[in-house]
MARKE-291883 format. One record per atom (N, C-alpha, C): residue number from 0; residue in three letters; atom name; x, y, z. Coordinates in pm, whole numbers, m for minus. Example, Ala and Ser with C-alpha at 12.3 -4.5 7.8 and 13.67 -1.06 7.14 Angstrom:
% MARKE-291883
+-----+---------+-------+--------+--------+--------+
! num ! residuo ! atomo !     px !     py !     pz !
+-----+---------+-------+--------+--------+--------+
!   0 !     Ala !     N !   1319 !   m569 !    780 !
!   0 !     Ala !    CA !   1230 !   m450 !    780 !
!   0 !     Ala !     C !   1320 !   m330 !    780 !
!   1 !     Ser !     N !   1285 !   m225 !    708 !
!   1 !     Ser !    CA !   1367 !   m106 !    714 !
!   1 !     Ser !     C !   1290 !      3 !    787 !
+-----+---------+-------+--------+--------+--------+
END
This chain:
% MARKE-291883
+-----+---------+-------+--------+--------+--------+
! num ! residuo ! atomo !     px !     py !     pz !
+-----+---------+-------+--------+--------+--------+
!   0 !     Met !     N !    644 !   1041 !  m2745 !
!   0 !     Met !    CA !    767 !   1087 !  m2808 !
!   0 !     Met !     C !    862 !    967 !  m2834 !
!   1 !     Asp !     N !    891 !    890 !  m2729 !
!   1 !     Asp !    CA !    975 !    773 !  m2742 !
!   1 !     Asp !     C !    940 !    673 !  m2636 !
!   2 !     Lys !     N !   1012 !    561 !  m2633 !
!   2 !     Lys !    CA !    975 !    454 !  m2538 !
!   2 !     Lys !     C !    994 !    497 !  m2393 !
!   3 !     Phe !     N !   1090 !    585 !  m2366 !
!   3 !     Phe !    CA !   1112 !    631 !  m2229 !
!   3 !     Phe !     C !    998 !    722 !  m2182 !
!   4 !     Asp !     N !    949 !    802 !  m2273 !
!   4 !     Asp !    CA !    834 !    889 !  m2243 !
!   4 !     Asp !     C !    711 !    803 !  m2218 !
!   5 !     Leu !     N !    694 !    700 !  m2298 !
!   5 !     Leu !    CA !    581 !    608 !  m2281 !
!   5 !     Leu !     C !    589 !    539 !  m2147 !
!   6 !     Leu !     N !    704 !    491 !  m2107 !
!   6 !     Leu !    CA !    721 !    427 !  m1977 !
!   6 !     Leu !     C !    687 !    525 !  m1863 !
!   7 !     Glu !     N !    732 !    647 !  m1878 !
!   7 !     Glu !    CA !    702 !    746 !  m1772 !
!   7 !     Glu !     C !    554 !    772 !  m1763 !
!   8 !     Lys !     N !    486 !    780 !  m1876 !
!   8 !     Lys !    CA !    341 !    806 !  m1876 !
!   8 !     Lys !     C !    267 !    687 !  m1814 !
!   9 !     Ile !     N !    310 !    567 !  m1844 !
!   9 !     Ile !    CA !    247 !    447 !  m1787 !
!   9 !     Ile !     C !    266 !    449 !  m1637 !
!  10 !     Glu !     N !    385 !    481 !  m1591 !
!  10 !     Glu !    CA !    416 !    486 !  m1448 !
!  10 !     Glu !     C !    330 !    592 !  m1379 !
!  11 !     Gln !     N !    320 !    710 !  m1439 !
!  11 !     Gln !    CA !    240 !    819 !  m1379 !
!  11 !     Gln !     C !     94 !    778 !  m1370 !
!  12 !     Gln !     N !     44 !    710 !  m1472 !
!  12 !     Gln !    CA !    m97 !    666 !  m1472 !
!  12 !     Gln !     C !   m116 !    563 !  m1362 !
!  13 !     Leu !     N !    m23 !    473 !  m1345 !
!  13 !     Leu !    CA !    m29 !    372 !  m1240 !
!  13 !     Leu !     C !    m36 !    440 !  m1103 !
!  14 !     Phe !     N !     49 !    536 !  m1079 !
!  14 !     Phe !    CA !     47 !    608 !   m949 !
!  14 !     Phe !     C !    m83 !    686 !   m931 !
!  15 !     Ala !     N !   m134 !    748 !  m1038 !
!  15 !     Ala !    CA !   m260 !    820 !  m1030 !
!  15 !     Ala !     C !   m375 !    727 !   m996 !
!  16 !     Asp !     N !   m378 !    610 !  m1062 !
!  16 !     Asp !    CA !   m484 !    511 !  m1036 !
!  16 !     Asp !     C !   m476 !    461 !   m895 !
!  17 !     Leu !     N !   m358 !    433 !   m846 !
!  17 !     Leu !    CA !   m339 !    391 !   m706 !
!  17 !     Leu !     C !   m392 !    496 !   m610 !
!  18 !     Gly !     N !   m355 !    621 !   m634 !
!  18 !     Gly !    CA !   m401 !    731 !   m550 !
!  18 !     Gly !     C !   m551 !    745 !   m553 !
!  19 !     Asn !     N !   m610 !    728 !   m670 !
!  19 !     Asn !    CA !   m757 !    736 !   m679 !
!  19 !     Asn !     C !   m825 !    629 !   m601 !
!  20 !     His !     N !   m768 !    507 !   m599 !
!  20 !     His !    CA !   m827 !    398 !   m519 !
!  20 !     His !     C !   m820 !    431 !   m370 !
!  21 !     Ile !     N !   m708 !    485 !   m327 !
!  21 !     Ile !    CA !   m694 !    522 !   m185 !
!  21 !     Ile !     C !   m789 !    634 !   m151 !
!  22 !     Asp !     N !   m800 !    735 !   m236 !
!  22 !     Asp !    CA !   m893 !    845 !   m211 !
!  22 !     Asp !     C !  m1038 !    798 !   m203 !
!  23 !     Glu !     N !  m1073 !    709 !   m292 !
!  23 !     Glu !    CA !  m1211 !    655 !   m295 !
!  23 !     Glu !     C !  m1240 !    582 !   m164 !
!  24 !     Leu !     N !  m1146 !    505 !   m117 !
!  24 !     Leu !    CA !  m1165 !    437 !     11 !
!  24 !     Leu !     C !  m1179 !    535 !    126 !
!  25 !     Gln !     N !  m1097 !    638 !    123 !
!  25 !     Gln !    CA !  m1101 !    738 !    232 !
!  25 !     Gln !     C !  m1240 !    800 !    241 !
!  26 !     Ser !     N !  m1306 !    819 !    130 !
!  26 !     Ser !    CA !  m1438 !    882 !    135 !
!  26 !     Ser !     C !  m1542 !    791 !    204 !
!  27 !     His !     N !  m1515 !    662 !    211 !
!  27 !     His !    CA !  m1605 !    569 !    277 !
!  27 !     His !     C !  m1574 !    547 !    425 !
!  28 !     Tyr !     N !  m1459 !    596 !    470 !
!  28 !     Tyr !    CA !  m1414 !    572 !    606 !
!  28 !     Tyr !     C !  m1494 !    651 !    708 !
!  29 !     Leu !     N !  m1565 !    752 !    667 !
!  29 !     Leu !    CA !  m1635 !    838 !    761 !
!  29 !     Leu !     C !  m1733 !    759 !    848 !
!  30 !     Ser !     N !  m1789 !    650 !    798 !
!  30 !     Ser !    CA !  m1885 !    574 !    876 !
!  30 !     Ser !     C !  m1822 !    460 !    954 !
!  31 !     Ile !     N !  m1692 !    441 !    939 !
!  31 !     Ile !    CA !  m1622 !    331 !   1008 !
!  31 !     Ile !     C !  m1546 !    386 !   1128 !
!  32 !     Gln !     N !  m1559 !    317 !   1237 !
!  32 !     Gln !    CA !  m1503 !    367 !   1363 !
!  32 !     Gln !     C !  m1364 !    312 !   1398 !
!  33 !     Thr !     N !  m1322 !    202 !   1340 !
!  33 !     Thr !    CA !  m1195 !    146 !   1383 !
!  33 !     Thr !     C !  m1090 !    150 !   1272 !
!  34 !     Phe !     N !   m970 !    180 !   1312 !
!  34 !     Phe !    CA !   m857 !    185 !   1221 !
!  34 !     Phe !     C !   m832 !     47 !   1161 !
!  35 !     Glu !     N !   m850 !    m59 !   1239 !
!  35 !     Glu !    CA !   m825 !   m195 !   1191 !
!  35 !     Glu !     C !   m919 !   m228 !   1071 !
!  36 !     Lys !     N !  m1044 !   m191 !   1082 !
!  36 !     Lys !    CA !  m1136 !   m217 !    974 !
!  36 !     Lys !     C !  m1098 !   m136 !    851 !
!  37 !     Glu !     N !  m1053 !    m14 !    872 !
!  37 !     Glu !    CA !  m1007 !     69 !    761 !
!  37 !     Glu !     C !   m889 !      1 !    692 !
!  38 !     Gln !     N !   m797 !    m53 !    771 !
!  38 !     Gln !    CA !   m680 !   m120 !    716 !
!  38 !     Gln !     C !   m721 !   m241 !    633 !
!  39 !     Glu !     N !   m816 !   m315 !    682 !
!  39 !     Glu !    CA !   m862 !   m434 !    608 !
!  39 !     Glu !     C !   m925 !   m396 !    475 !
!  40 !     Gln !     N !  m1008 !   m292 !    475 !
!  40 !     Gln !    CA !  m1071 !   m250 !    350 !
!  40 !     Gln !     C !   m969 !   m191 !    254 !
!  41 !     Leu !     N !   m877 !   m113 !    307 !
!  41 !     Leu !    CA !   m769 !    m57 !    224 !
!  41 !     Leu !     C !   m687 !   m167 !    160 !
!  42 !     Ala !     N !   m648 !   m265 !    240 !
!  42 !     Ala !    CA !   m564 !   m373 !    192 !
!  42 !     Ala !     C !   m640 !   m451 !     83 !
!  43 !     Ala !     N !   m764 !   m484 !    108 !
!  43 !     Ala !    CA !   m843 !   m561 !     10 !
!  43 !     Ala !     C !   m852 !   m490 !   m123 !
!  44 !     Thr !     N !   m880 !   m361 !   m120 !
!  44 !     Thr !    CA !   m890 !   m284 !   m242 !
!  44 !     Thr !     C !   m757 !   m272 !   m314 !
!  45 !     Leu !     N !   m651 !   m248 !   m236 !
!  45 !     Leu !    CA !   m519 !   m234 !   m298 !
!  45 !     Leu !     C !   m470 !   m364 !   m356 !
!  46 !     Phe !     N !   m491 !   m478 !   m288 !
!  46 !     Phe !    CA !   m450 !   m604 !   m345 !
!  46 !     Phe !     C !   m527 !   m636 !   m473 !
!  47 !     Ser !     N !   m654 !   m600 !   m480 !
!  47 !     Ser !    CA !   m732 !   m619 !   m602 !
!  47 !     Ser !     C !   m677 !   m531 !   m712 !
!  48 !     Phe !     N !   m641 !   m407 !   m680 !
!  48 !     Phe !    CA !   m583 !   m316 !   m776 !
!  48 !     Phe !     C !   m449 !   m369 !   m827 !
!  49 !     Ile !     N !   m367 !   m420 !   m736 !
!  49 !     Ile !    CA !   m237 !   m474 !   m772 !
!  49 !     Ile !     C !   m252 !   m593 !   m866 !
!  50 !     Glu !     N !   m355 !   m679 !   m837 !
!  50 !     Glu !    CA !   m377 !   m794 !   m922 !
!  50 !     Glu !     C !   m410 !   m749 !  m1064 !
!  51 !     Met !     N !   m492 !   m645 !  m1079 !
!  51 !     Met !    CA !   m527 !   m593 !  m1212 !
!  51 !     Met !     C !   m407 !   m533 !  m1283 !
!  52 !     Gln !     N !   m315 !   m475 !  m1207 !
!  52 !     Gln !    CA !   m199 !   m409 !  m1265 !
!  52 !     Gln !     C !    m76 !   m498 !  m1271 !
!  53 !     Ala !     N !    m89 !   m624 !  m1234 !
!  53 !     Ala !    CA !     22 !   m717 !  m1222 !
!  53 !     Ala !     C !    111 !   m722 !  m1346 !
!  54 !     Pro !     N !     58 !   m728 !  m1467 !
!  54 !     Pro !    CA !    149 !   m737 !  m1584 !
!  54 !     Pro !     C !    247 !   m618 !  m1591 !
!  55 !     Ile !     N !    197 !   m500 !  m1565 !
!  55 !     Ile !    CA !    284 !   m381 !  m1571 !
!  55 !     Ile !     C !    378 !   m382 !  m1451 !
!  56 !     Leu !     N !    328 !   m414 !  m1334 !
!  56 !     Leu !    CA !    413 !   m413 !  m1214 !
!  56 !     Leu !     C !    524 !   m517 !  m1223 !
!  57 !     Lys !     N !    496 !   m634 !  m1282 !
!  57 !     Lys !    CA !    599 !   m735 !  m1298 !
!  57 !     Lys !     C !    717 !   m677 !  m1375 !
!  58 !     Ile !     N !    688 !   m603 !  m1477 !
!  58 !     Ile !    CA !    794 !   m542 !  m1558 !
!  58 !     Ile !     C !    865 !   m432 !  m1479 !
!  59 !     Phe !     N !    789 !   m344 !  m1418 !
!  59 !     Phe !    CA !    851 !   m234 !  m1344 !
!  59 !     Phe !     C !    933 !   m278 !  m1226 !
!  60 !     Phe !     N !    890 !   m383 !  m1155 !
!  60 !     Phe !    CA !    961 !   m431 !  m1040 !
!  60 !     Phe !     C !   1080 !   m524 !  m1077 !
!  61 !     Ser !     N !   1086 !   m567 !  m1204 !
!  61 !     Ser !    CA !   1189 !   m659 !  m1245 !
!  61 !     Ser !     C !   1323 !   m584 !  m1256 !
!  62 !     Ala !     N !   1429 !   m663 !  m1276 !
!  62 !     Ala !    CA !   1562 !   m608 !  m1294 !
!  62 !     Ala !     C !   1571 !   m525 !  m1424 !
!  63 !     His !     N !   1476 !   m547 !  m1514 !
!  63 !     His !    CA !   1477 !   m475 !  m1641 !
!  63 !     His !     C !   1382 !   m354 !  m1642 !
!  64 !     Gly !     N !   1324 !   m328 !  m1526 !
!  64 !     Gly !    CA !   1231 !   m216 !  m1516 !
!  64 !     Gly !     C !   1307 !    m82 !  m1507 !
!  65 !     Arg !     N !   1230 !     26 !  m1500 !
!  65 !     Arg !    CA !   1291 !    159 !  m1491 !
!  65 !     Arg !     C !   1367 !    176 !  m1361 !
!  66 !     Ala !     N !   1484 !    234 !  m1372 !
!  66 !     Ala !    CA !   1566 !    258 !  m1250 !
!  66 !     Ala !     C !   1487 !    346 !  m1155 !
!  67 !     Gly !     N !   1489 !    308 !  m1028 !
!  67 !     Gly !    CA !   1425 !    387 !   m923 !
!  67 !     Gly !     C !   1276 !    371 !   m913 !
!  68 !     Phe !     N !   1215 !    279 !   m989 !
!  68 !     Phe !    CA !   1071 !    264 !   m981 !
!  68 !     Phe !     C !   1024 !    232 !   m840 !
!  69 !     His !     N !   1092 !    142 !   m774 !
!  69 !     His !    CA !   1057 !    101 !   m640 !
!  69 !     His !     C !   1048 !    223 !   m548 !
!  70 !     Leu !     N !   1147 !    309 !   m556 !
!  70 !     Leu !    CA !   1150 !    429 !   m471 !
!  70 !     Leu !     C !   1038 !    527 !   m507 !
!  71 !     Arg !     N !   1011 !    543 !   m633 !
!  71 !     Arg !    CA !    902 !    634 !   m671 !
!  71 !     Arg !     C !    767 !    575 !   m634 !
!  72 !     Phe !     N !    752 !    447 !   m649 !
!  72 !     Phe !    CA !    625 !    379 !   m610 !
!  72 !     Phe !     C !    604 !    395 !   m459 !
!  73 !     Arg !     N !    707 !    371 !   m384 !
!  73 !     Arg !    CA !    699 !    384 !   m238 !
!  73 !     Arg !     C !    666 !    527 !   m196 !
!  74 !     Ala !     N !    732 !    624 !   m261 !
!  74 !     Ala !    CA !    705 !    767 !   m227 !
!  74 !     Ala !     C !    563 !    804 !   m261 !
!  75 !     Ala !     N !    512 !    762 !   m377 !
!  75 !     Ala !    CA !    376 !    795 !   m414 !
!  75 !     Ala !     C !    276 !    730 !   m318 !
!  76 !     Phe !     N !    301 !    604 !   m283 !
!  76 !     Phe !    CA !    216 !    531 !   m190 !
!  76 !     Phe !     C !    220 !    600 !    m53 !
!  77 !     Met !     N !    340 !    634 !     m6 !
!  77 !     Met !    CA !    357 !    694 !    126 !
!  77 !     Met !     C !    284 !    827 !    135 !
!  78 !     Glu !     N !    294 !    907 !     30 !
!  78 !     Glu !    CA !    228 !   1038 !     32 !
!  78 !     Glu !     C !     76 !   1025 !     39 !
!  79 !     Lys !     N !     20 !    929 !    m36 !
!  79 !     Lys !    CA !   m123 !    908 !    m32 !
!  79 !     Lys !     C !   m167 !    860 !    108 !
!  80 !     Val !     N !    m92 !    770 !    166 !
!  80 !     Val !    CA !   m125 !    721 !    299 !
!  80 !     Val !     C !   m116 !    837 !    400 !
!  81 !     Arg !     N !    m14 !    919 !    388 !
!  81 !     Arg !    CA !      2 !   1033 !    480 !
!  81 !     Arg !     C !   m117 !   1126 !    471 !
!  82 !     Val !     N !   m156 !   1164 !    355 !
!  82 !     Val !    CA !   m266 !   1258 !    334 !
!  82 !     Val !     C !   m394 !   1202 !    398 !
!  83 !     Asn !     N !   m419 !   1075 !    373 !
!  83 !     Asn !    CA !   m542 !   1014 !    425 !
!  83 !     Asn !     C !   m537 !    993 !    576 !
!  84 !     Leu !     N !   m421 !    959 !    632 !
!  84 !     Leu !    CA !   m409 !    943 !    776 !
!  84 !     Leu !     C !   m424 !   1077 !    847 !
!  85 !     Glu !     N !   m371 !   1182 !    788 !
!  85 !     Glu !    CA !   m378 !   1312 !    852 !
!  85 !     Glu !     C !   m520 !   1366 !    856 !
!  86 !     Lys !     N !   m610 !   1313 !    778 !
!  86 !     Lys !    CA !   m752 !   1350 !    784 !
!  86 !     Lys !     C !   m821 !   1287 !    903 !
!  87 !     Asn !     N !   m760 !   1181 !    958 !
!  87 !     Asn !    CA !   m819 !   1107 !   1072 !
!  87 !     Asn !     C !   m756 !   1167 !   1201 !
!  88 !     Glu !     N !   m821 !   1266 !   1256 !
!  88 !     Glu !    CA !   m767 !   1335 !   1375 !
!  88 !     Glu !     C !   m747 !   1244 !   1494 !
!  89 !     Ser !     N !   m838 !   1150 !   1515 !
!  89 !     Ser !    CA !   m821 !   1062 !   1629 !
!  89 !     Ser !     C !   m699 !    968 !   1613 !
!  90 !     Phe !     N !   m673 !    930 !   1491 !
!  90 !     Phe !    CA !   m555 !    849 !   1467 !
!  90 !     Phe !     C !   m427 !    927 !   1494 !
!  91 !     Thr !     N !   m417 !   1045 !   1434 !
!  91 !     Thr !    CA !   m295 !   1124 !   1451 !
!  91 !     Thr !     C !   m276 !   1167 !   1596 !
!  92 !     Ala !     N !   m385 !   1192 !   1668 !
!  92 !     Ala !    CA !   m374 !   1229 !   1810 !
!  92 !     Ala !     C !   m323 !   1114 !   1896 !
!  93 !     Asn !     N !   m353 !    990 !   1856 !
!  93 !     Asn !    CA !   m312 !    874 !   1933 !
!  93 !     Asn !     C !   m180 !    813 !   1886 !
!  94 !     Leu !     N !   m122 !    863 !   1779 !
!  94 !     Leu !    CA !      4 !    808 !   1728 !
!  94 !     Leu !     C !    116 !    840 !   1826 !
!  95 !     Thr !     N !    188 !    738 !   1868 !
!  95 !     Thr !    CA !    291 !    757 !   1969 !
!  95 !     Thr !     C !    433 !    756 !   1912 !
!  96 !     Val !     N !    445 !    746 !   1782 !
!  96 !     Val !    CA !    575 !    754 !   1713 !
!  96 !     Val !     C !    568 !    864 !   1609 !
!  97 !     Pro !     N !    683 !    915 !   1566 !
!  97 !     Pro !    CA !    680 !   1017 !   1462 !
!  97 !     Pro !     C !    614 !    965 !   1335 !
!  98 !     Met !     N !    529 !   1046 !   1272 !
!  98 !     Met !    CA !    455 !   1008 !   1154 !
!  98 !     Met !     C !    547 !    955 !   1045 !
!  99 !     Glu !     N !    663 !   1016 !   1022 !
!  99 !     Glu !    CA !    755 !    971 !    915 !
!  99 !     Glu !     C !    796 !    826 !    936 !
! 100 !     Tyr !     N !    826 !    786 !   1059 !
! 100 !     Tyr !    CA !    868 !    651 !   1085 !
! 100 !     Tyr !     C !    752 !    556 !   1071 !
! 101 !     Phe !     N !    636 !    596 !   1118 !
! 101 !     Phe !    CA !    516 !    512 !   1102 !
! 101 !     Phe !     C !    487 !    487 !    955 !
! 102 !     Leu !     N !    488 !    594 !    876 !
! 102 !     Leu !    CA !    463 !    583 !    732 !
! 102 !     Leu !     C !    566 !    495 !    663 !
! 103 !     Ser !     N !    691 !    513 !    700 !
! 103 !     Ser !    CA !    797 !    432 !    642 !
! 103 !     Ser !     C !    775 !    282 !    669 !
! 104 !     Phe !     N !    742 !    252 !    794 !
! 104 !     Phe !    CA !    721 !    112 !    832 !
! 104 !     Phe !     C !    601 !     54 !    756 !
! 105 !     Ile !     N !    489 !    123 !    761 !
! 105 !     Ile !    CA !    365 !     73 !    701 !
! 105 !     Ile !     C !    381 !     55 !    549 !
! 106 !     Thr !     N !    434 !    156 !    482 !
! 106 !     Thr !    CA !    445 !    146 !    337 !
! 106 !     Thr !     C !    549 !     45 !    295 !
! 107 !     Ser !     N !    661 !     38 !    364 !
! 107 !     Ser !    CA !    764 !    m59 !    331 !
! 107 !     Ser !     C !    713 !   m201 !    351 !
! 108 !     Ala !     N !    642 !   m224 !    459 !
! 108 !     Ala !    CA !    588 !   m358 !    486 !
! 108 !     Ala !     C !    486 !   m396 !    380 !
! 109 !     Phe !     N !    397 !   m305 !    350 !
! 109 !     Phe !    CA !    292 !   m336 !    252 !
! 109 !     Phe !     C !    352 !   m358 !    114 !
! 110 !     Leu !     N !    449 !   m274 !     74 !
! 110 !     Leu !    CA !    511 !   m291 !    m55 !
! 110 !     Leu !     C !    596 !   m417 !    m62 !
! 111 !     Gly !     N !    652 !   m455 !     51 !
! 111 !     Gly !    CA !    726 !   m580 !     57 !
! 111 !     Gly !     C !    635 !   m700 !     26 !
! 112 !     Leu !     N !    516 !   m696 !     83 !
! 112 !     Leu !    CA !    417 !   m801 !     56 !
! 112 !     Leu !     C !    379 !   m803 !    m92 !
! 113 !     Ile !     N !    359 !   m685 !   m148 !
! 113 !     Ile !    CA !    321 !   m674 !   m290 !
! 113 !     Ile !     C !    432 !   m733 !   m377 !
! 114 !     Glu !     N !    556 !   m692 !   m350 !
! 114 !     Glu !    CA !    668 !   m743 !   m432 !
! 114 !     Glu !     C !    682 !   m894 !   m419 !
! 115 !     Gln !     N !    665 !   m948 !   m297 !
! 115 !     Gln !    CA !    676 !  m1094 !   m279 !
! 115 !     Gln !     C !    564 !  m1164 !   m353 !
! 116 !     Trp !     N !    444 !  m1110 !   m347 !
! 116 !     Trp !    CA !    327 !  m1166 !   m414 !
! 116 !     Trp !     C !    352 !  m1171 !   m566 !
! 117 !     Ile !     N !    403 !  m1062 !   m619 !
! 117 !     Ile !    CA !    432 !  m1057 !   m761 !
! 117 !     Ile !     C !    541 !  m1155 !   m798 !
! 118 !     Gln !     N !    648 !  m1163 !   m717 !
! 118 !     Gln !    CA !    756 !  m1260 !   m742 !
! 118 !     Gln !     C !    704 !  m1403 !   m736 !
! 119 !     Asn !     N !    603 !  m1427 !   m656 !
! 119 !     Asn !    CA !    545 !  m1562 !   m643 !
! 119 !     Asn !     C !    439 !  m1587 !   m752 !
! 120 !     Gly !     N !    430 !  m1499 !   m847 !
! 120 !     Gly !    CA !    336 !  m1519 !   m958 !
! 120 !     Gly !     C !    191 !  m1506 !   m917 !
! 121 !     Leu !     N !    161 !  m1419 !   m820 !
! 121 !     Leu !    CA !     23 !  m1397 !   m771 !
! 121 !     Leu !     C !    m37 !  m1532 !   m730 !
! 122 !     Asp !     N !     36 !  m1602 !   m647 !
! 122 !     Asp !    CA !     m6 !  m1737 !   m606 !
! 122 !     Asp !     C !   m121 !  m1737 !   m504 !
! 123 !     Lys !     N !   m161 !  m1619 !   m463 !
! 123 !     Lys !    CA !   m277 !  m1607 !   m371 !
! 123 !     Lys !     C !   m377 !  m1508 !   m431 !
! 124 !     Thr !     N !   m501 !  m1519 !   m388 !
! 124 !     Thr !    CA !   m603 !  m1426 !   m433 !
! 124 !     Thr !     C !   m586 !  m1296 !   m353 !
! 125 !     Pro !     N !   m645 !  m1185 !   m402 !
! 125 !     Pro !    CA !   m643 !  m1062 !   m323 !
! 125 !     Pro !     C !   m701 !  m1082 !   m183 !
! 126 !     Glu !     N !   m804 !  m1166 !   m170 !
! 126 !     Glu !    CA !   m866 !  m1192 !    m41 !
! 126 !     Glu !     C !   m768 !  m1262 !     52 !
! 127 !     Glu !     N !   m694 !  m1360 !     m3 !
! 127 !     Glu !    CA !   m595 !  m1433 !     77 !
! 127 !     Glu !     C !   m481 !  m1338 !    118 !
! 128 !     Met !     N !   m441 !  m1249 !     29 !
! 128 !     Met !    CA !   m336 !  m1153 !     63 !
! 128 !     Met !     C !   m384 !  m1056 !    173 !
! 129 !     Thr !     N !   m508 !  m1015 !    166 !
! 129 !     Thr !    CA !   m564 !   m929 !    270 !
! 129 !     Thr !     C !   m561 !   m998 !    406 !
! 130 !     Arg !     N !   m604 !  m1124 !    406 !
! 130 !     Arg !    CA !   m602 !  m1200 !    531 !
! 130 !     Arg !     C !   m460 !  m1216 !    585 !
! 131 !     Leu !     N !   m367 !  m1242 !    495 !
! 131 !     Leu !    CA !   m226 !  m1255 !    535 !
! 131 !     Leu !     C !   m174 !  m1124 !    597 !
! 132 !     Tyr !     N !   m205 !  m1013 !    531 !
! 132 !     Tyr !    CA !   m163 !   m882 !    583 !
! 132 !     Tyr !     C !   m224 !   m856 !    721 !
! 133 !     Ile !     N !   m354 !   m878 !    736 !
! 133 !     Ile !    CA !   m418 !   m855 !    864 !
! 133 !     Ile !     C !   m362 !   m950 !    972 !
! 134 !     Asp !     N !   m336 !  m1075 !    935 !
! 134 !     Asp !    CA !   m277 !  m1170 !   1029 !
! 134 !     Asp !     C !   m139 !  m1126 !   1075 !
! 135 !     Ile !     N !    m59 !  m1071 !    986 !
! 135 !     Ile !    CA !     74 !  m1021 !   1022 !
! 135 !     Ile !     C !     63 !   m903 !   1117 !
! 136 !     Ile !     N !    m24 !   m808 !   1084 !
! 136 !     Ile !    CA !    m45 !   m691 !   1171 !
! 136 !     Ile !     C !    m94 !   m736 !   1309 !
! 137 !     Ser !     N !   m187 !   m830 !   1313 !
! 137 !     Ser !    CA !   m241 !   m883 !   1440 !
! 137 !     Ser !     C !   m132 !   m953 !   1519 !
! 138 !     Phe !     N !    m49 !  m1031 !   1452 !
! 138 !     Phe !    CA !     61 !  m1100 !   1516 !
! 138 !     Phe !     C !    156 !  m1001 !   1581 !
! 139 !     Ile !     N !    193 !   m896 !   1508 !
! 139 !     Ile !    CA !    284 !   m792 !   1560 !
! 139 !     Ile !     C !    219 !   m727 !   1683 !
! 140 !     Lys !     N !     92 !   m694 !   1669 !
! 140 !     Lys !    CA !     21 !   m624 !   1779 !
! 140 !     Lys !     C !     15 !   m712 !   1904 !
! 141 !     Arg !     N !    m20 !   m841 !   1887 !
! 141 !     Arg !    CA !    m29 !   m932 !   2001 !
! 141 !     Arg !     C !    108 !   m948 !   2070 !
! 142 !     Asn !     N !    213 !   m962 !   1992 !
! 142 !     Asn !    CA !    343 !   m981 !   2048 !
! 142 !     Asn !     C !    399 !   m855 !   2112 !
! 143 !     Thr !     N !    362 !   m739 !   2061 !
! 143 !     Thr !    CA !    401 !   m612 !   2120 !
! 143 !     Thr !     C !    332 !   m596 !   2254 !
! 144 !     Glu !     N !    204 !   m627 !   2258 !
! 144 !     Glu !    CA !    125 !   m610 !   2383 !
! 144 !     Glu !     C !    173 !   m710 !   2488 !
! 145 !     Ala !     N !    215 !   m831 !   2445 !
! 145 !     Ala !    CA !    262 !   m933 !   2538 !
! 145 !     Ala !     C !    393 !   m893 !   2604 !
! 146 !     Thr !     N !    475 !   m819 !   2533 !
! 146 !     Thr !    CA !    606 !   m779 !   2590 !
! 146 !     Thr !     C !    595 !   m652 !   2677 !
! 147 !     Asn !     N !    482 !   m584 !   2671 !
! 147 !     Asn !    CA !    464 !   m464 !   2751 !
! 147 !     Asn !     C !    403 !   m491 !   2881 !
+-----+---------+-------+--------+--------+--------+
END
């Protein structure tokens, strides 16, 4: 209809594609026993997806992008993560914090990495970003365990 309708359709397709990537990964998790390995595979696939979508994301995340894109992107990402985590009964049974806070932390941290990566002009490969993400999670885990 007009340029605003086109932008909305592009955004909706981006969110749908992101969700499809997460769903596809979830279907492969059945044979994997550790949450850490799931996180690594999820991160690797998502960073590859982000790299493919970088031209659009650069525009949407910029000051000239659609108002509220960051919030809609975060909400779409959070909902997909929630749905897939709730399928993992052992994970939800062992979660010691409220799911909403866990989801907020995980999605905000991951999206922060994505935004920084885009701002840096995709200066790292998806594999390097996955390693960076896993190293950060491991660092937090080690330091949390050390203080307990």
